[in-house]
N, CA, C and O atoms as a GROMACS GRO file, in nm:
protein
  524
    1MET      N    1  -0.534   1.388   2.488
    1MET     CA    2  -0.489   1.271   2.417
    1MET      C    3  -0.375   1.207   2.496
    1MET      O    4  -0.285   1.278   2.540
    2PRO      N    5  -0.376   1.077   2.516
    2PRO     CA    6  -0.271   1.012   2.594
    2PRO      C    7  -0.139   1.004   2.518
    2PRO      O    8  -0.136   1.009   2.395
    3PHE      N    9  -0.030   0.993   2.593
    3PHE     CA   10   0.101   0.967   2.534
    3PHE      C   11   0.108   0.819   2.496
    3PHE      O   12   0.065   0.734   2.574
    4ILE      N   13   0.160   0.789   2.378
    4ILE     CA   14   0.179   0.651   2.334
    4ILE      C   15   0.325   0.636   2.295
    4ILE      O   16   0.374   0.710   2.210
    5ALA      N   17   0.394   0.542   2.356
    5ALA     CA   18   0.537   0.523   2.331
    5ALA      C   19   0.563   0.472   2.189
    5ALA      O   20   0.480   0.401   2.131
    6ASP      N   21   0.680   0.508   2.135
    6ASP     CA   22   0.716   0.465   2.000
    6ASP      C   23   0.712   0.313   1.984
    6ASP      O   24   0.681   0.264   1.876
    7VAL      N   25   0.744   0.239   2.091
    7VAL     CA   26   0.745   0.093   2.081
    7VAL      C   27   0.607   0.039   2.043
    7VAL      O   28   0.597  -0.064   1.977
    8VAL      N   29   0.500   0.107   2.085
    8VAL     CA   30   0.364   0.065   2.048
    8VAL      C   31   0.343   0.084   1.898
    8VAL      O   32   0.291  -0.004   1.830
    9PHE      N   33   0.384   0.201   1.848
    9PHE     CA   34   0.374   0.226   1.704
    9PHE      C   35   0.459   0.125   1.627
    9PHE      O   36   0.415   0.070   1.526
   10ASP      N   37   0.581   0.102   1.675
   10ASP     CA   38   0.671   0.010   1.608
   10ASP      C   39   0.614  -0.131   1.600
   10ASP      O   40   0.633  -0.201   1.501
   11SER      N   41   0.543  -0.172   1.704
   11SER     CA   42   0.482  -0.306   1.704
   11SER      C   43   0.378  -0.317   1.594
   11SER      O   44   0.372  -0.417   1.523
   12GLY      N   45   0.296  -0.214   1.581
   12GLY     CA   46   0.195  -0.214   1.474
   12GLY      C   47   0.260  -0.213   1.337
   12GLY      O   48   0.221  -0.288   1.248
   13LEU      N   49   0.358  -0.128   1.320
   13LEU     CA   50   0.427  -0.121   1.192
   13LEU      C   51   0.512  -0.245   1.167
   13LEU      O   52   0.539  -0.280   1.052
   14GLY      N   53   0.555  -0.311   1.275
   14GLY     CA   54   0.632  -0.434   1.262
   14GLY      C   55   0.553  -0.543   1.190
   14GLY      O   56   0.611  -0.626   1.120
   15THR      N   57   0.422  -0.542   1.207
   15THR     CA   58   0.337  -0.638   1.135
   15THR      C   59   0.355  -0.619   0.984
   15THR      O   60   0.362  -0.716   0.910
   16LEU      N   61   0.362  -0.494   0.940
   16LEU     CA   62   0.384  -0.467   0.798
   16LEU      C   63   0.520  -0.520   0.753
   16LEU      O   64   0.531  -0.587   0.650
   17THR      N   65   0.624  -0.488   0.830
   17THR     CA   66   0.759  -0.528   0.787
   17THR      C   67   0.777  -0.678   0.786
   17THR      O   68   0.855  -0.731   0.707
   18THR      N   69   0.706  -0.748   0.873
   18THR     CA   70   0.718  -0.893   0.882
   18THR      C   71   0.632  -0.966   0.780
   18THR      O   72   0.676  -1.066   0.722
   19ASN      N   73   0.511  -0.917   0.756
   19ASN     CA   74   0.412  -0.994   0.679
   19ASN      C   75   0.375  -0.940   0.541
   19ASN      O   76   0.337  -1.018   0.454
   20ALA      N   77   0.384  -0.810   0.520
   20ALA     CA   78   0.341  -0.754   0.391
   20ALA      C   79   0.445  -0.783   0.284
   20ALA      O   80   0.561  -0.744   0.297
   21ASP      N   81   0.404  -0.851   0.178
   21ASP     CA   82   0.500  -0.885   0.073
   21ASP      C   83   0.443  -0.873  -0.068
   21ASP      O   84   0.507  -0.916  -0.165
   22ARG      N   85   0.325  -0.815  -0.081
   22ARG     CA   86   0.264  -0.797  -0.214
   22ARG      C   87   0.197  -0.660  -0.219
   22ARG      O   88   0.133  -0.617  -0.123
   23ILE      N   89   0.214  -0.593  -0.332
   23ILE     CA   90   0.145  -0.467  -0.354
   23ILE      C   91   0.070  -0.475  -0.485
   23ILE      O   92   0.124  -0.517  -0.587
   24ASP      N   93  -0.056  -0.435  -0.481
   24ASP     CA   94  -0.141  -0.433  -0.601
   24ASP      C   95  -0.169  -0.289  -0.639
   24ASP      O   96  -0.175  -0.201  -0.553
   25ILE      N   97  -0.185  -0.264  -0.769
   25ILE     CA   98  -0.239  -0.137  -0.816
   25ILE      C   99  -0.385  -0.165  -0.850
   25ILE      O  100  -0.417  -0.267  -0.911
   26CYS      N  101  -0.472  -0.074  -0.809
   26CYS     CA  102  -0.616  -0.103  -0.815
   26CYS      C  103  -0.698   0.012  -0.870
   26CYS      O  104  -0.658   0.128  -0.866
   27LEU      N  105  -0.815  -0.024  -0.923
   27LEU     CA  106  -0.922   0.072  -0.947
   27LEU      C  107  -0.976   0.108  -0.810
   27LEU      O  108  -0.954   0.033  -0.714
   28SER      N  109  -1.046   0.217  -0.796
   28SER     CA  110  -1.116   0.241  -0.670
   28SER      C  111  -1.257   0.187  -0.683
   28SER      O  112  -1.308   0.171  -0.794
   29ASP      N  113  -1.320   0.159  -0.570
   29ASP     CA  114  -1.460   0.113  -0.571
   29ASP      C  115  -1.551   0.224  -0.622
   29ASP      O  116  -1.646   0.199  -0.697
   30THR      N  117  -1.522   0.345  -0.580
   30THR     CA  118  -1.602   0.459  -0.620
   30THR      C  119  -1.508   0.565  -0.677
   30THR      O  120  -1.424   0.616  -0.603
   31PRO      N  121  -1.520   0.599  -0.803
   31PRO     CA  122  -1.428   0.693  -0.864
   31PRO      C  123  -1.413   0.826  -0.791
   31PRO      O  124  -1.308   0.890  -0.801
   32ALA      N  125  -1.515   0.868  -0.717
   32ALA     CA  126  -1.504   0.995  -0.645
   32ALA      C  127  -1.410   0.986  -0.526
   32ALA      O  128  -1.360   1.088  -0.479
   33SER      N  129  -1.386   0.867  -0.476
   33SER     CA  130  -1.298   0.849  -0.360
   33SER      C  131  -1.198   0.739  -0.391
   33SER      O  132  -1.234   0.622  -0.397
   34ALA      N  133  -1.074   0.776  -0.410
   34ALA     CA  134  -0.973   0.682  -0.456
   34ALA      C  135  -0.916   0.592  -0.347
   34ALA      O  136  -0.817   0.523  -0.372
   35ILE      N  137  -0.974   0.591  -0.228
   35ILE     CA  138  -0.922   0.502  -0.124
   35ILE      C  139  -1.034   0.414  -0.069
   35ILE      O  140  -1.056   0.410   0.052
   36GLU      N  141  -1.104   0.345  -0.157
   36GLU     CA  142  -1.216   0.263  -0.116
   36GLU      C  143  -1.190   0.113  -0.126
   36GLU      O  144  -1.282   0.034  -0.107
   37VAL      N  145  -1.066   0.072  -0.154
   37VAL     CA  146  -1.034  -0.070  -0.158
   37VAL      C  147  -1.015  -0.112  -0.013
   37VAL      O  148  -0.912  -0.084   0.048
   38THR      N  149  -1.117  -0.181   0.043
   38THR     CA  150  -1.121  -0.203   0.187
   38THR      C  151  -1.112  -0.349   0.231
   38THR      O  152  -1.114  -0.377   0.351
   39THR      N  153  -1.103  -0.442   0.137
   39THR     CA  154  -1.091  -0.583   0.175
   39THR      C  155  -0.981  -0.649   0.093
   39THR      O  156  -0.943  -0.598  -0.012
   40TYR      N  157  -0.931  -0.761   0.142
   40TYR     CA  158  -0.828  -0.833   0.071
   40TYR      C  159  -0.874  -0.873  -0.069
   40TYR      O  160  -0.801  -0.854  -0.166
   41SER      N  161  -0.995  -0.927  -0.081
   41SER     CA  162  -1.040  -0.973  -0.213
   41SER      C  163  -1.060  -0.856  -0.309
   41SER      O  164  -1.031  -0.870  -0.428
   42LYS      N  165  -1.108  -0.742  -0.261
   42LYS     CA  166  -1.121  -0.625  -0.349
   42LYS      C  167  -0.984  -0.579  -0.398
   42LYS      O  168  -0.970  -0.533  -0.511
   43ALA      N  169  -0.884  -0.593  -0.313
   43ALA     CA  170  -0.749  -0.546  -0.346
   43ALA      C  171  -0.675  -0.639  -0.441
   43ALA      O  172  -0.588  -0.594  -0.516
   44THR      N  173  -0.706  -0.768  -0.440
   44THR     CA  174  -0.618  -0.863  -0.507
   44THR      C  175  -0.679  -0.945  -0.620
   44THR      O  176  -0.605  -1.008  -0.695
   45VAL      N  177  -0.810  -0.946  -0.635
   45VAL     CA  178  -0.871  -1.029  -0.739
   45VAL      C  179  -0.859  -0.959  -0.874
   45VAL      O  180  -0.916  -0.851  -0.894
   46ALA      N  181  -0.785  -1.019  -0.965
   46ALA     CA  182  -0.766  -0.962  -1.099
   46ALA      C  183  -0.901  -0.950  -1.168
   46ALA      O  184  -0.985  -1.039  -1.159
   47GLY      N  185  -0.921  -0.839  -1.236
   47GLY     CA  186  -1.046  -0.816  -1.307
   47GLY      C  187  -1.154  -0.757  -1.220
   47GLY      O  188  -1.258  -0.714  -1.272
   48THR      N  189  -1.134  -0.751  -1.089
   48THR     CA  190  -1.228  -0.683  -1.000
   48THR      C  191  -1.173  -0.543  -0.978
   48THR      O  192  -1.209  -0.451  -1.051
   49ASN      N  193  -1.086  -0.525  -0.880
   49ASN     CA  194  -1.019  -0.397  -0.859
   49ASN      C  195  -0.872  -0.404  -0.896
   49ASN      O  196  -0.816  -0.305  -0.944
   50SER      N  197  -0.807  -0.519  -0.873
   50SER     CA  198  -0.664  -0.529  -0.899
   50SER      C  199  -0.635  -0.526  -1.049
   50SER      O  200  -0.694  -0.601  -1.127
   51LEU      N  201  -0.544  -0.439  -1.086
   51LEU     CA  202  -0.500  -0.431  -1.226
   51LEU      C  203  -0.364  -0.497  -1.244
   51LEU      O  204  -0.320  -0.520  -1.357
   52GLY      N  205  -0.297  -0.529  -1.134
   52GLY     CA  206  -0.166  -0.592  -1.139
   52GLY      C  207  -0.102  -0.592  -1.003
   52GLY      O  208  -0.152  -0.527  -0.911
   53ASN      N  209   0.010  -0.663  -0.989
   53ASN     CA  210   0.075  -0.669  -0.860
   53ASN      C  211   0.224  -0.696  -0.874
   53ASN      O  212   0.275  -0.724  -0.982
   54SER      N  213   0.291  -0.686  -0.761
   54SER     CA  214   0.434  -0.713  -0.754
   54SER      C  215   0.470  -0.756  -0.613
   54SER      O  216   0.404  -0.717  -0.517
   55ALA      N  217   0.574  -0.837  -0.602
   55ALA     CA  218   0.630  -0.865  -0.470
   55ALA      C  219   0.695  -0.736  -0.422
   55ALA      O  220   0.742  -0.656  -0.503
   56THR      N  221   0.698  -0.714  -0.292
   56THR     CA  222   0.758  -0.593  -0.237
   56THR      C  223   0.818  -0.619  -0.101
   56THR      O  224   0.791  -0.722  -0.039
   57THR      N  225   0.900  -0.527  -0.056
   57THR     CA  226   0.957  -0.534   0.078
   57THR      C  227   0.927  -0.404   0.150
   57THR      O  228   0.908  -0.299   0.088
   58THR      N  229   0.923  -0.412   0.281
   58THR     CA  230   0.895  -0.296   0.365
   58THR      C  231   1.007  -0.283   0.467
   58THR      O  232   1.043  -0.381   0.532
   59GLY      N  233   1.061  -0.163   0.481
   59GLY     CA  234   1.170  -0.139   0.575
   59GLY      C  235   1.124  -0.138   0.719
   59GLY      O  236   1.004  -0.140   0.746
   60ALA      N  237   1.220  -0.137   0.811
   60ALA     CA  238   1.190  -0.133   0.954
   60ALA      C  239   1.130   0.000   0.994
   60ALA      O  240   1.152   0.101   0.927
   61ALA      N  241   1.053   0.001   1.103
   61ALA     CA  242   0.993   0.124   1.154
   61ALA      C  243   1.102   0.223   1.190
   61ALA      O  244   1.208   0.185   1.241
   62GLU      N  245   1.076   0.350   1.164
   62GLU     CA  246   1.172   0.456   1.193
   62GLU      C  247   1.096   0.581   1.231
   62GLU      O  248   0.974   0.586   1.219
   63SER      N  249   1.168   0.682   1.279
   63SER     CA  250   1.104   0.810   1.310
   63SER      C  251   1.044   0.868   1.184
   63SER      O  252   1.102   0.860   1.077
   64GLY      N  253   0.926   0.926   1.198
   64GLY     CA  254   0.861   0.991   1.086
   64GLY      C  255   0.928   1.123   1.056
   64GLY      O  256   1.032   1.155   1.116
   65THR      N  257   0.872   1.200   0.968
   65THR     CA  258   0.928   1.331   0.938
   65THR      C  259   0.910   1.419   1.058
   65THR      O  260   0.798   1.436   1.107
   66GLY      N  261   1.018   1.475   1.108
   66GLY     CA  262   1.012   1.553   1.230
   66GLY      C  263   0.983   1.460   1.347
   66GLY      O  264   1.032   1.347   1.350
   67ALA      N  265   0.904   1.506   1.442
   67ALA     CA  266   0.872   1.424   1.560
   67ALA      C  267   0.724   1.390   1.562
   67ALA      O  268   0.664   1.383   1.670
   68ASP      N  269   0.663   1.367   1.447
   68ASP     CA  270   0.518   1.350   1.442
   68ASP      C  271   0.471   1.206   1.432
   68ASP      O  272   0.353   1.184   1.406
   69GLY      N  273   0.557   1.109   1.451
   69GLY     CA  274   0.511   0.971   1.446
   69GLY      C  275   0.619   0.874   1.406
   69GLY      O  276   0.739   0.904   1.412
   70ARG      N  277   0.575   0.756   1.366
   70ARG     CA  278   0.665   0.650   1.322
   70ARG      C  279   0.620   0.608   1.183
   70ARG      O  280   0.502   0.621   1.149
   71ARG      N  281   0.712   0.556   1.103
   71ARG     CA  282   0.676   0.518   0.968
   71ARG      C  283   0.757   0.398   0.920
   71ARG      O  284   0.860   0.364   0.977
   72VAL      N  285   0.706   0.336   0.815
   72VAL     CA  286   0.780   0.236   0.739
   72VAL      C  287   0.777   0.282   0.593
   72VAL      O  288   0.686   0.352   0.550
   73ILE      N  289   0.878   0.240   0.520
   73ILE     CA  290   0.886   0.274   0.378
   73ILE      C  291   0.871   0.146   0.298
   73ILE      O  292   0.945   0.050   0.318
   74VAL      N  293   0.774   0.144   0.207
   74VAL     CA  294   0.757   0.032   0.114
   74VAL      C  295   0.848   0.062  -0.005
   74VAL      O  296   0.844   0.170  -0.062
   75ALA      N  297   0.931  -0.036  -0.041
   75ALA     CA  298   1.028  -0.016  -0.148
   75ALA      C  299   0.962   0.020  -0.281
   75ALA      O  300   0.850  -0.023  -0.309
   76ALA      N  301   1.033   0.099  -0.361
   76ALA     CA  302   0.985   0.133  -0.496
   76ALA      C  303   0.971   0.006  -0.579
   76ALA      O  304   1.045  -0.090  -0.559
   77ILE      N  305   0.877   0.007  -0.672
   77ILE     CA  306   0.854  -0.106  -0.763
   77ILE      C  307   0.902  -0.064  -0.901
   77ILE      O  308   0.867   0.044  -0.949
   78SER      N  309   0.981  -0.149  -0.965
   78SER     CA  310   1.030  -0.114  -1.098
   78SER      C  311   0.976  -0.206  -1.208
   78SER      O  312   0.987  -0.174  -1.326
   79SER      N  313   0.919  -0.319  -1.169
   79SER     CA  314   0.871  -0.410  -1.274
   79SER      C  315   0.751  -0.491  -1.228
   79SER      O  316   0.753  -0.614  -1.231
   80GLY      N  317   0.645  -0.420  -1.184
   80GLY     CA  318   0.522  -0.488  -1.147
   80GLY      C  319   0.453  -0.542  -1.270
   80GLY      O  320   0.468  -0.488  -1.380
   81SER      N  321   0.377  -0.649  -1.255
   81SER     CA  322   0.310  -0.715  -1.366
   81SER      C  323   0.164  -0.669  -1.378
   81SER      O  324   0.087  -0.682  -1.282
   82VAL      N  325   0.128  -0.616  -1.493
   82VAL     CA  326  -0.010  -0.570  -1.518
   82VAL      C  327  -0.090  -0.686  -1.575
   82VAL      O  328  -0.051  -0.747  -1.674
   83SER      N  329  -0.204  -0.717  -1.512
   83SER     CA  330  -0.288  -0.828  -1.557
   83SER      C  331  -0.419  -0.784  -1.622
   83SER      O  332  -0.482  -0.862  -1.693
   84THR      N  333  -0.460  -0.658  -1.598
   84THR     CA  334  -0.585  -0.606  -1.652
   84THR      C  335  -0.566  -0.462  -1.696
   84THR      O  336  -0.507  -0.382  -1.624
   85THR      N  337  -0.614  -0.429  -1.814
   85THR     CA  338  -0.603  -0.292  -1.865
   85THR      C  339  -0.701  -0.201  -1.789
   85THR      O  340  -0.815  -0.238  -1.765
   86GLY      N  341  -0.654  -0.082  -1.752
   86GLY     CA  342  -0.740   0.013  -1.683
   86GLY      C  343  -0.662   0.131  -1.630
   86GLY      O  344  -0.546   0.151  -1.667
   87SER      N  345  -0.724   0.208  -1.543
   87SER     CA  346  -0.662   0.324  -1.481
   87SER      C  347  -0.645   0.296  -1.332
   87SER      O  348  -0.742   0.296  -1.256
   88ALA      N  349  -0.520   0.275  -1.291
   88ALA     CA  350  -0.491   0.248  -1.150
   88ALA      C  351  -0.501   0.379  -1.071
   88ALA      O  352  -0.444   0.480  -1.111
   89GLU      N  353  -0.572   0.375  -0.960
   89GLU     CA  354  -0.591   0.493  -0.876
   89GLU      C  355  -0.539   0.474  -0.736
   89GLU      O  356  -0.508   0.571  -0.667
   90THR      N  357  -0.527   0.349  -0.692
   90THR     CA  358  -0.485   0.320  -0.555
   90THR      C  359  -0.380   0.210  -0.553
   90THR      O  360  -0.360   0.140  -0.653
   91TRP      N  361  -0.314   0.195  -0.439
   91TRP     CA  362  -0.225   0.082  -0.413
   91TRP      C  363  -0.281   0.010  -0.291
   91TRP      O  364  -0.348   0.070  -0.206
   92ALA      N  365  -0.253  -0.119  -0.283
   92ALA     CA  366  -0.298  -0.200  -0.168
   92ALA      C  367  -0.185  -0.293  -0.127
   92ALA      O  368  -0.131  -0.367  -0.210
   93LEU      N  369  -0.149  -0.289  -0.001
   93LEU     CA  370  -0.040  -0.371   0.054
   93LEU      C  371  -0.100  -0.487   0.131
   93LEU      O  372  -0.178  -0.466   0.224
   94THR      N  373  -0.064  -0.611   0.093
   94THR     CA  374  -0.122  -0.731   0.154
   94THR      C  375  -0.014  -0.833   0.187
   94THR      O  376   0.104  -0.813   0.158
   95ASP      N  377  -0.059  -0.942   0.250
   95ASP     CA  378   0.033  -1.054   0.276
   95ASP      C  379   0.030  -1.155   0.162
   95ASP      O  380   0.098  -1.258   0.170
   96GLY      N  381  -0.047  -1.129   0.057
   96GLY     CA  382  -0.055  -1.219  -0.057
   96GLY      C  383  -0.138  -1.343  -0.032
   96GLY      O  384  -0.146  -1.431  -0.118
   97THR      N  385  -0.201  -1.351   0.086
   97THR     CA  386  -0.280  -1.468   0.122
   97THR      C  387  -0.422  -1.431   0.164
   97THR      O  388  -0.519  -1.483   0.110
   98SER      N  389  -0.433  -1.339   0.263
   98SER     CA  390  -0.567  -1.310   0.315
   98SER      C  391  -0.584  -1.176   0.385
   98SER      O  392  -0.696  -1.139   0.418
   99VAL      N  393  -0.475  -1.101   0.408
   99VAL     CA  394  -0.486  -0.980   0.489
   99VAL      C  395  -0.449  -0.855   0.409
   99VAL      O  396  -0.343  -0.850   0.347
  100LEU      N  397  -0.538  -0.756   0.410
  100LEU     CA  398  -0.511  -0.624   0.356
  100LEU      C  399  -0.457  -0.539   0.471
  100LEU      O  400  -0.527  -0.518   0.570
  101TYR      N  401  -0.333  -0.491   0.458
  101TYR     CA  402  -0.271  -0.414   0.566
  101TYR      C  403  -0.287  -0.264   0.550
  101TYR      O  404  -0.311  -0.193   0.647
  102ALA      N  405  -0.275  -0.215   0.427
  102ALA     CA  406  -0.282  -0.070   0.406
  102ALA      C  407  -0.319  -0.044   0.261
  102ALA      O  408  -0.293  -0.125   0.172
  103THR      N  409  -0.381   0.071   0.239
  103THR     CA  410  -0.416   0.113   0.105
  103THR      C  411  -0.408   0.265   0.099
  103THR      O  412  -0.422   0.332   0.201
  104GLY      N  413  -0.386   0.317  -0.018
  104GLY     CA  414  -0.378   0.461  -0.034
  104GLY      C  415  -0.392   0.501  -0.178
  104GLY      O  416  -0.386   0.417  -0.269
  105ALA      N  417  -0.410   0.629  -0.199
  105ALA     CA  418  -0.424   0.682  -0.335
  105ALA      C  419  -0.288   0.698  -0.400
  105ALA      O  420  -0.191   0.735  -0.334
  106LEU      N  421  -0.281   0.669  -0.530
  106LEU     CA  422  -0.161   0.701  -0.606
  106LEU      C  423  -0.152   0.852  -0.620
  106LEU      O  424  -0.254   0.921  -0.611
  107THR      N  425  -0.035   0.904  -0.640
  107THR     CA  426  -0.017   1.048  -0.658
  107THR      C  427  -0.103   1.098  -0.774
  107THR      O  428  -0.162   1.206  -0.768
  108ALA      N  429  -0.109   1.018  -0.880
  108ALA     CA  430  -0.194   1.049  -0.995
  108ALA      C  431  -0.238   0.916  -1.055
  108ALA      O  432  -0.163   0.819  -1.049
  109PRO      N  433  -0.358   0.911  -1.114
  109PRO     CA  434  -0.400   0.787  -1.180
  109PRO      C  435  -0.296   0.746  -1.286
  109PRO      O  436  -0.231   0.831  -1.347
  110GLN      N  437  -0.283   0.616  -1.305
  110GLN     CA  438  -0.183   0.561  -1.396
  110GLN      C  439  -0.254   0.466  -1.493
  110GLN      O  440  -0.310   0.366  -1.450
  111SER      N  441  -0.252   0.497  -1.622
  111SER     CA  442  -0.310   0.406  -1.721
  111SER      C  443  -0.216   0.290  -1.742
  111SER      O  444  -0.096   0.309  -1.763
  112VAL      N  445  -0.270   0.168  -1.735
  112VAL     CA  446  -0.188   0.048  -1.751
  112VAL      C  447  -0.254  -0.046  -1.852
  112VAL      O  448  -0.376  -0.045  -1.868
  113THR      N  449  -0.171  -0.127  -1.918
  113THR     CA  450  -0.219  -0.219  -2.021
  113THR      C  451  -0.176  -0.360  -1.987
  113THR      O  452  -0.060  -0.385  -1.954
  114SER      N  453  -0.271  -0.453  -1.994
  114SER     CA  454  -0.244  -0.593  -1.964
  114SER      C  455  -0.121  -0.642  -2.040
  114SER      O  456  -0.107  -0.616  -2.160
  115GLY      N  457  -0.033  -0.713  -1.970
  115GLY     CA  458   0.088  -0.767  -2.031
  115GLY      C  459   0.209  -0.676  -2.016
  115GLY      O  460   0.322  -0.720  -2.037
  116ASN      N  461   0.187  -0.550  -1.980
  116ASN     CA  462   0.298  -0.456  -1.959
  116ASN      C  463   0.342  -0.458  -1.813
  116ASN      O  464   0.291  -0.538  -1.734
  117THR      N  465   0.435  -0.373  -1.778
  117THR     CA  466   0.480  -0.360  -1.640
  117THR      C  467   0.441  -0.223  -1.587
  117THR      O  468   0.409  -0.132  -1.664
  118PHE      N  469   0.442  -0.209  -1.454
  118PHE     CA  470   0.418  -0.080  -1.391
  118PHE      C  471   0.529  -0.049  -1.293
  118PHE      O  472   0.599  -0.140  -1.247
  119THR      N  473   0.544   0.078  -1.261
  119THR     CA  474   0.641   0.122  -1.161
  119THR      C  475   0.568   0.206  -1.056
  119THR      O  476   0.467   0.269  -1.086
  120LEU      N  477   0.620   0.204  -0.935
  120LEU     CA  478   0.568   0.290  -0.827
  120LEU      C  479   0.688   0.344  -0.750
  120LEU      O  480   0.787   0.275  -0.731
  121ASP      N  481   0.677   0.469  -0.707
  121ASP     CA  482   0.778   0.524  -0.617
  121ASP      C  483   0.762   0.459  -0.481
  121ASP      O  484   0.660   0.397  -0.452
  122ALA      N  485   0.864   0.473  -0.397
  122ALA     CA  486   0.854   0.423  -0.259
  122ALA      C  487   0.735   0.490  -0.190
  122ALA      O  488   0.702   0.605  -0.219
  123ILE      N  489   0.672   0.417  -0.099
  123ILE     CA  490   0.553   0.466  -0.028
  123ILE      C  491   0.585   0.472   0.121
  123ILE      O  492   0.636   0.376   0.178
  124SER      N  493   0.555   0.585   0.183
  124SER     CA  494   0.573   0.603   0.327
  124SER      C  495   0.439   0.580   0.397
  124SER      O  496   0.340   0.644   0.363
  125ILE      N  497   0.438   0.489   0.494
  125ILE     CA  498   0.318   0.463   0.574
  125ILE      C  499   0.349   0.511   0.716
  125ILE      O  500   0.440   0.458   0.781
  126THR      N  501   0.274   0.609   0.764
  126THR     CA  502   0.304   0.673   0.891
  126THR      C  503   0.188   0.659   0.990
  126THR      O  504   0.072   0.677   0.954
  127ILE      N  505   0.222   0.626   1.114
  127ILE     CA  506   0.126   0.634   1.225
  127ILE      C  507   0.165   0.759   1.303
  127ILE      O  508   0.275   0.768   1.358
  128ARG      N  509   0.074   0.854   1.307
  128ARG     CA  510   0.102   0.983   1.371
  128ARG      C  511   0.097   0.974   1.523
  128ARG      O  512   0.020   0.897   1.580
  129ASP      N  513   0.182   1.054   1.589
  129ASP     CA  514   0.179   1.065   1.733
  129ASP      C  515   0.049   1.130   1.777
  129ASP      O  516  -0.014   1.203   1.700
  130ALA      N  517   0.009   1.103   1.900
  130ALA     CA  518  -0.107   1.171   1.956
  130ALA      C  519  -0.074   1.320   1.968
  130ALA      O  520   0.039   1.357   2.002
  131ALA      N  521  -0.171   1.404   1.942
  131ALA     CA  522  -0.148   1.548   1.947
  131ALA      C  523  -0.156   1.601   2.086
  131ALA      O  524  -0.139   1.721   2.108
   0.00000   0.00000   0.00000
């Protein structure tokens, strides 16, 4: 595996810190696999997969845990807006316009009700070093 300098990882993660400003909580496409939200429209269209969203910020790239890569931290959400009742299983980070940057499974499914708010802990997005 080739060596890849941290600046390369930072450039990729820099796209997140510069452009990602919306996070959605979503149903998964397939209940057996909670990370199947793979397009912007699947992640953000209310009543499809998106159950709600919030504006968010992402910190600058930094060393990952130990020496295994680089990461950014998406800020915790304390008052996201729920638009559709359901069980949120995934999160999706987008630019709020057309690009899905990252998605992942929630630690545990979260039941949400339209008109209420949701919270999320901070999320770490890591690009691992080559082994």
